[in-house]
matplotlib code that plots the C-alpha trace (Angstrom):
import matplotlib.pyplot as plt

x = [-9.0, -9.8, -7.3, -8.3, -5.6, -3.1, 0.9, 2.7, 5.6, 3.0, 4.2, 7.9, 6.4, 4.3, 4.9, 4.0, 0.9, -1.2, -1.6, -4.5, -5.5, -5.5, -1.6, -0.7, -1.6, -0.6, 2.9, 3.0, 2.7, 5.6, 7.6, 7.1, 7.3, 10.3, 12.2, 11.2, 13.0, 16.0, 15.9, 14.7, 17.6, 19.9, 17.9, 17.3, 20.9, 21.7, 19.4, 20.9, 24.7, 23.1, 21.8, 24.0, 27.2, 27.1, 30.7, 29.8, 27.4, 29.2, 28.8, 25.0, 25.5, 26.8, 24.0, 21.4, 23.2, 22.6, 19.0, 18.8, 20.5, 19.0, 15.5, 17.4, 19.2, 15.9, 14.3, 17.6, 17.0, 13.2, 14.3, 16.7, 14.1, 12.7, 16.5, 17.1, 19.1, 21.9, 20.1, 22.6, 19.5, 20.2, 18.4, 16.6, 14.8, 13.8, 11.9, 9.7, 9.3, 8.1, 5.9, 4.3, 4.3, 2.4, -0.1, -0.8, -1.2, -3.7, -2.5, -1.5, -0.2, 2.3, 2.9, 4.0, 6.1, 8.0, 8.5, 9.7, 9.9, 7.9, 4.0, 1.0, -1.0, -4.4, -5.4, -7.5, -5.0, -3.5, -2.2, 1.2, 4.0, 6.1, 9.5, 11.9, 13.4, 10.8, 7.5, 5.9, 2.8, 0.7, -2.3, -5.7, -4.6, -1.4, 0.5, 2.7, 4.5, 5.3, 8.6, 8.6, 11.9, 10.9, 12.1, 12.1, 14.9, 15.7, 18.8, 18.8, 15.3, 15.0, 13.9, 10.3, 9.8, 10.9, 8.1, 5.3, 6.3, 5.4, 2.9, 0.8, 1.5, 0.5, -3.1, -3.2, -3.2, -2.4, -2.2, 0.0, 2.3, 2.7, 3.1, 5.8, 7.8, 9.9, 9.4, 12.1, 10.6, 7.5, 7.4, 6.1, 6.4, 8.5, 11.6, 11.4, 10.9, 14.1, 15.9, 14.8, 16.2, 15.0, 13.4, 11.1, 9.8, 6.6, 5.6, 5.4, 3.7, 0.8, 0.6, 0.3, -2.4, -3.9, -4.3, -5.7, -8.1, -9.4, -9.6, -11.7, -13.7, -14.6, -15.3, -17.7, -19.2, -19.3, -20.9, -23.8, -24.4, -24.3, -27.1, -28.8, -28.9, -29.8, -32.7, -33.7, -33.7, -36.0, -38.4, -38.4, -39.3, -41.7, -43.5, -43.2, -44.6, -47.4, -48.1, -48.3, -50.3, -52.9, -53.1, -53.7, -56.6, -58.1, -57.8, -59.4, -62.1, -63.1, -62.9, -65.3, -67.4, -67.5, -68.7, -71.6, -72.8, -72.0, -72.4, -70.8, -73.1, -70.7, -71.5, -74.3, -73.0, -70.1, -72.6, -74.6, -77.5, -78.7, -76.9, -79.3, -80.9, -81.0, -84.2, -82.5, -79.9, -79.3, -83.3, -84.0, -85.1, -88.8, -90.5, -92.0, -88.6, -87.8, -90.0, -90.7]
y = [-18.8, -15.4, -13.8, -13.3, -10.2, -8.5, -9.5, -6.8, -6.8, -5.5, -2.0, -2.4, -2.8, -0.2, 0.8, -2.7, -3.3, -6.2, -9.4, -10.9, -13.0, -10.0, -9.2, -12.6, -12.7, -9.2, -10.2, -13.5, -11.4, -9.0, -11.9, -13.4, -9.7, -9.1, -12.6, -12.4, -9.2, -10.5, -13.9, -12.8, -10.3, -13.3, -15.7, -12.9, -11.9, -15.5, -15.9, -12.9, -14.4, -17.4, -15.8, -13.3, -15.1, -18.6, -18.7, -17.4, -20.3, -21.0, -17.4, -17.6, -21.1, -19.1, -16.6, -19.7, -20.9, -17.7, -17.3, -20.8, -19.8, -16.5, -18.1, -21.2, -18.9, -17.3, -20.6, -21.9, -18.6, -19.6, -23.4, -22.3, -20.6, -24.4, -25.7, -27.3, -24.9, -25.7, -25.3, -25.0, -27.0, -30.2, -33.5, -33.5, -30.3, -31.1, -33.7, -31.6, -29.2, -31.9, -33.3, -29.5, -29.1, -32.3, -31.2, -28.4, -30.8, -33.6, -37.0, -36.9, -33.3, -34.9, -37.6, -35.5, -33.6, -36.4, -37.8, -34.6, -31.6, -29.2, -28.7, -28.1, -26.0, -24.9, -21.1, -18.4, -17.5, -20.9, -24.2, -23.7, -25.0, -24.3, -24.6, -23.5, -20.3, -19.8, -20.8, -21.7, -20.2, -22.4, -20.3, -22.2, -22.8, -24.7, -22.6, -20.6, -21.0, -18.1, -18.3, -16.4, -16.0, -15.5, -16.8, -16.9, -14.3, -16.8, -18.8, -21.7, -22.6, -26.3, -26.5, -28.1, -25.1, -22.6, -24.2, -24.1, -20.3, -19.7, -22.0, -20.0, -16.9, -17.9, -19.1, -15.9, -13.5, -15.2, -11.9, -10.2, -13.1, -12.8, -8.9, -9.5, -12.2, -11.2, -12.7, -14.8, -15.6, -16.3, -19.0, -22.5, -25.3, -27.6, -25.0, -24.8, -28.8, -29.3, -27.5, -28.6, -31.2, -35.0, -35.6, -32.6, -32.7, -35.0, -32.3, -29.5, -32.1, -32.9, -29.3, -28.4, -31.1, -29.9, -26.5, -27.7, -29.9, -26.8, -25.2, -27.5, -27.7, -24.0, -23.7, -26.8, -24.5, -21.4, -23.2, -24.6, -20.8, -19.4, -21.5, -21.4, -17.5, -18.0, -20.1, -17.6, -14.8, -16.9, -17.8, -14.2, -13.6, -15.8, -14.3, -10.7, -11.9, -13.4, -10.8, -8.2, -11.0, -11.0, -7.2, -6.8, -9.5, -7.3, -4.2, -5.6, -7.1, -3.7, -2.0, -4.8, -4.1, -0.7, -0.7, -3.1, -1.4, 1.9, 3.2, 6.6, 9.4, 11.6, 9.9, 11.7, 15.1, 14.2, 13.5, 16.6, 15.2, 16.0, 14.3, 10.8, 11.4, 8.2, 7.9, 6.2, 8.4, 12.0, 12.1, 14.7, 14.3, 13.8, 14.9, 11.8, 9.6, 10.6, 8.5, 10.2]
z = [17.3, 19.4, 21.2, 24.9, 25.6, 23.4, 23.8, 26.1, 23.7, 20.7, 22.7, 21.0, 17.6, 17.4, 14.1, 12.5, 11.1, 12.6, 11.0, 9.2, 6.3, 3.9, 5.1, 4.9, 1.5, 0.3, 1.9, -0.1, -3.4, -2.2, -1.6, -4.9, -6.8, -4.9, -5.6, -9.7, -9.8, -8.7, -10.5, -14.3, -14.8, -14.5, -16.5, -19.1, -19.5, -19.8, -22.6, -24.3, -24.0, -25.6, -28.5, -29.0, -28.7, -28.3, -26.8, -23.8, -22.9, -19.8, -18.4, -19.1, -16.9, -14.1, -14.5, -14.2, -11.4, -9.5, -10.1, -8.7, -5.9, -4.7, -4.0, -2.1, 0.0, 1.3, 1.7, 3.8, 6.1, 6.6, 7.5, 9.7, 12.1, 13.2, 13.4, 17.2, 19.4, 21.8, 25.6, 28.6, 30.4, 32.4, 31.1, 34.5, 33.6, 29.8, 31.2, 33.2, 30.6, 28.4, 30.8, 31.3, 27.2, 27.1, 29.6, 26.5, 23.7, 22.8, 22.0, 18.4, 18.3, 21.1, 19.5, 16.3, 18.7, 19.8, 16.3, 14.4, 17.5, 16.4, 17.6, 15.7, 16.1, 13.9, 14.5, 12.9, 10.4, 9.1, 10.3, 12.8, 13.6, 16.5, 17.2, 20.3, 18.3, 15.5, 13.5, 10.4, 9.4, 6.5, 5.3, 4.6, 0.9, 1.8, -1.0, 0.7, 4.1, 6.3, 8.4, 11.5, 13.9, 17.5, 20.6, 24.5, 25.8, 28.8, 26.7, 30.1, 29.5, 28.0, 24.5, 25.4, 27.9, 25.2, 22.7, 25.4, 26.3, 22.4, 22.4, 25.2, 23.7, 20.1, 22.1, 23.9, 20.7, 17.5, 15.5, 17.9, 17.8, 14.0, 14.1, 17.1, 15.1, 12.4, 8.8, 7.7, 3.9, 2.3, -0.3, -1.4, 1.0, -1.0, -1.0, 2.8, 3.3, 1.6, 3.6, 6.8, 8.9, 7.4, 11.1, 10.8, 7.1, 8.2, 10.3, 7.5, 5.2, 7.9, 8.4, 4.6, 4.4, 7.3, 5.9, 2.4, 4.3, 6.0, 3.3, 1.3, 4.4, 4.3, 0.4, 1.4, 4.4, 2.3, -0.7, 1.6, 2.9, -0.8, -2.0, 1.2, 1.1, -2.8, -1.9, 0.7, -1.9, -4.4, -1.6, -0.7, -4.3, -4.7, -1.6, -3.1, -6.3, -4.6, -2.3, -5.4, -7.6, -4.7, -4.1, -8.1, -7.7, -4.9, -6.8, -10.0, -7.8, -6.2, -9.6, -10.6, -7.6, -8.2, -11.7, -11.4, -8.0, -8.3, -12.0, -12.6, -12.2, -14.1, -17.0, -17.9, -17.6, -19.6, -22.5, -21.7, -19.6, -16.1, -13.7, -12.7, -8.8, -7.5, -5.4, -2.3, -2.3, -0.8, 0.2, 2.4, 5.8, 6.1, 9.8, 9.7, 9.2, 12.9, 15.7, 18.6]

ax = plt.figure().add_subplot(projection="3d")
ax.plot(x, y, z, "-o")
ax.set_aspect("equal")
plt.show()
């Protein structure tokens, strides 16, 4: 998906670096390193207590529980971005907003929305799940999910209208949308799925499946293109070899022709003999040769 125009909200976050596939990979690694740095000390100290003083095993279990709770709290914060929010809009406005949202989606996407309350939208950065106050991004590998907190400022709009606004902004400028939104969590999809409402979990499963299918399709296309490039290189090399062989044969033929029809006149000089004069060559022009 190519952005047609930049979002005006980017001016308010000018210090942020634009989001691209490389940025997503880097942020995922930073989140994993940060979580590991917070969890490993609890586990290491629990193991040390179990070895040094077995009587302190209960304290070690408390430390292990802390090590489990830390990533769980982060995942819960990430799942909260897609939870339904309260709206002051009436039922009539919600129905009208649903009609407008249905015009923006195809049949499968709208069916998934009516079942889960989330809109599945494929993009250049991955597969998105758009809610009324946030969005989930699953990169093509499907190993991580990026949870973004972003919402429409007007709190009186119905839920479907808020989703439509965010969906249009995402389609307008995907990278800008990810740059403006606040990242709440990056981690494994199963951590977020366990803390999502039960009705919304099928949407995350479908998004992860779609992201992995897109990754496999891209890998197949990439392997085919690599094979085609390798074939072209081999054909080009064969052509160059054939051209070089043809040139070598031409050189050999010329050398053989010169040796057979034009003997080296300097051969006699090398042996101390006078240079041979050919009667038909270098003959002075006689007066009778030119016809009046």
